[in-house]
Each structure stands twice: as structure tokens, then as C-alpha cells.
N, C-alpha and C positions, 0 to 999 in steps of 0.2 A: 290370233288369240283375241277372244272377245273382251270388251271392256266391261268392268263390273258395273252393275246397276246401282242407282242411288240407295236402294234398300240393302244391297250387299255392303255398300260402304257404311251405311248407318249402323250395321250390325258388326262391323269389324272389331269393336271392343269386346265382343263375345268370345272370339276365338284367339285373340292375340295376347292372352295372358295365361300364365301357368298357375297352378295351385298346389298346396300341400296335400299329400295323400290323406291326411286326416279330414279333409273337407269334401271327400267324394260324395257323401250323402247329400250335400248341398248342390250337387250337379244334377240331381234328379228333378224332373218336373214336379213331382209330388212334394218337393221341399217348399213349394210356394204356398201350400195350404195344410200343413200338418196339424194345426190347431183350430181347424174350422169350427168345431163345436164350442170352443172357448172364446176365440177372438174373431172380430169382424174383419180385420185386415192384417196382412203381414207387411212389415217394413224392413229396411236394411240400413245399416250405418257403416261407414268406412272410416277406420281409424288410420290416419296417415301421419307418420313421424317424419321429421326433417332428416337429412342425411346422417347427422350425428346422433339421432335418437333421443335428444333432450327436449324437443318441442313437438307439440302435436297441433295439427290443423283444426281450428275451430271456426265455425261460421255463425254469424249473427243474423237471425231472421229479420225480415222487414217489419215495419211498424204495424202493418195490417196482416190479416190472415191468422193462421194457426200459430199459437205461441209467440205473440209479438215480441220482438227484440231479444228473444231467448238465444243463448249461445249453445251450440251443439256440434257434434261431429257431422260431416256431410252425409246425406242419405236421403231416403224417401220411401214411398210406398211401392210395393210390388203390384203388378197387374197380371191378369191371366195371359196377357201377350208375352210376358217375360218367359225366357227359356227355362230359367231356374234361379235360385236365390243368388248364386255367385254372379251370374250374368246380370241380374237386377242390381247387385251392388256395383258392378262395373259401370252399368248404364247410369245409375243415379250419381255416382261420383263424377262421371264425364259431364253429365248435364248440369250438375251443381257447380263444378269448379273448373271444368276443362281439363282435368287431370285424367290420365289413362292408367288403369291398373296394369302393372307388370307381373305381379305375383300376389296371390291371395295366401297370406301366411298362416293365419290362425283365427278360429272362431273363439271369441272371448266372452260369450254369454249372450243371453237374451234379456230383454226387459219388456215390461208391459206398461201401457199407459192408456188413458182415455183422451180422445180428441174432443168428444162431447159425451154426455152421460150414456148414450146408447151406441157408442162407437169405440170399441176397445181394440188396441193394436198390440201385436207382439213384434218387437224389432230384434233381428239377428245382427250382431255387431262383429265385424271382422277387421283384423289388422291386415293392411295391404301395403305393398310397396308400389310406388308409381314410377313411371318413366321420367327420367331426369336428363335434361340436355347438358347440364353442368352440375358438379357437386354443390351441395348447399340447398337452401330453400327453393322450392319449385314455385314458378309463377302461377298464381291462381286467377282464373277468369271467373268472376262472380256472376252467377245467374241472378240478375237483379229482380226477377219476378218473385224469387223466393228468399234471397239473402240481401242484406244491406252492407255487410263487411265481412272480412276474414282476418285471422291472425294466426301466427305461429306462436303458441303459448307454452311457456314452461309450466311445470307443475305448480310452482309458487304463484305465477301470474294468473293461473287458471282457477285457483282455489277460491278467489273472491267472486268469480263469475258463476252464474248458474249453469255450469257446463255438465250436460248429462253424460258425457263420456266417462266420468268417474264411476258412474253406476255400471259401466261396461267393464270394470276391473282392468283398466289400462295401467300398465307400469312403464315408467320411463327407462331409458337406456336401451331402447329397441327390443326389449323382451316383454312380451305381454302374456 
């Protein structure tokens, strides 16, 4: 049996998770650019609840770069190298937090924003379940190039922060 190559290992996040049948359209390569004439880029966001469903993972951006010190759900930009939107979501979550998607549960909406006046973005937001070694909060490994901190925030704790996941119509209790 041949050993897997590093590129096969790097892409293991693409095939090791399951998805809700309602998300099949996000498995198509075309899902990476459905709004080409309207938006300049497509991004993804991963909404991760703790095991009890009463806290959501938020990441705080670094002091430099896009949206300094802004609190958000983990995610990032899609590229033409991505297989599809769900794979991009899995990859961005892994790169940002070290967490692996176990199940892509639900698409909870899109949002648009501008990074700069001439660069508009449409972000697809998904509720995902992640692999857990033990019940409870999952250890987050922060990508310090993009984020400075993370927290498992309750709805009440998050309302004072400028957390964009509220725009993604997230509901607590594990049901979004």
C-alpha cells in the first residue's frame, strides 16, 4: 500500500466530513462564483457551537490587516483552487482554528460587505459540527497571522461585541 503524499494529506479535510442533503448545491465547483457579476470575491464563514449549543466560537482579528480587532465567526476567502464552497469552509476553519469539520449542518444565509470601495465580497455562512476529543468546548489553535484571540461566547456576552455572526441569523440552542 502506497503512502499518501503531502498534498493528499493536506486535502484530507475535503473528504472526511459529511453534509446535509440541503447543501448539495454547495458541493459544485460553480458554487465558488455564482455572483461573479455582482461581487468581486466569495468568502465563507463557519458557525461552530459548543457541545451544549449555548455558546458560539468567535475569533478576534489582529490589530493590523482587514477589519482590525473585529470579532467574527471563523472563515475566509474562497480561491479558484478550492474544490467547492463546503470544502473551502472546511479548509478555512482548519487553517483559522485547527478544528476539523465533522458535519456541515445548514446554510444560514449570505452577507455582503466591502473590504475596500472597489472590492465587494459575498460570504456564505454555515453551521458546522466539529470533531471533538471529549465533550465540551473544543481546543482552538489560533492562526496568529489572522487572529489575536478566540472565545466561546454566549448570546448575552456577544451582543456587546461587534460580532458579525448575528447578521448570519444564528440561533442558540444548537438550532440555526
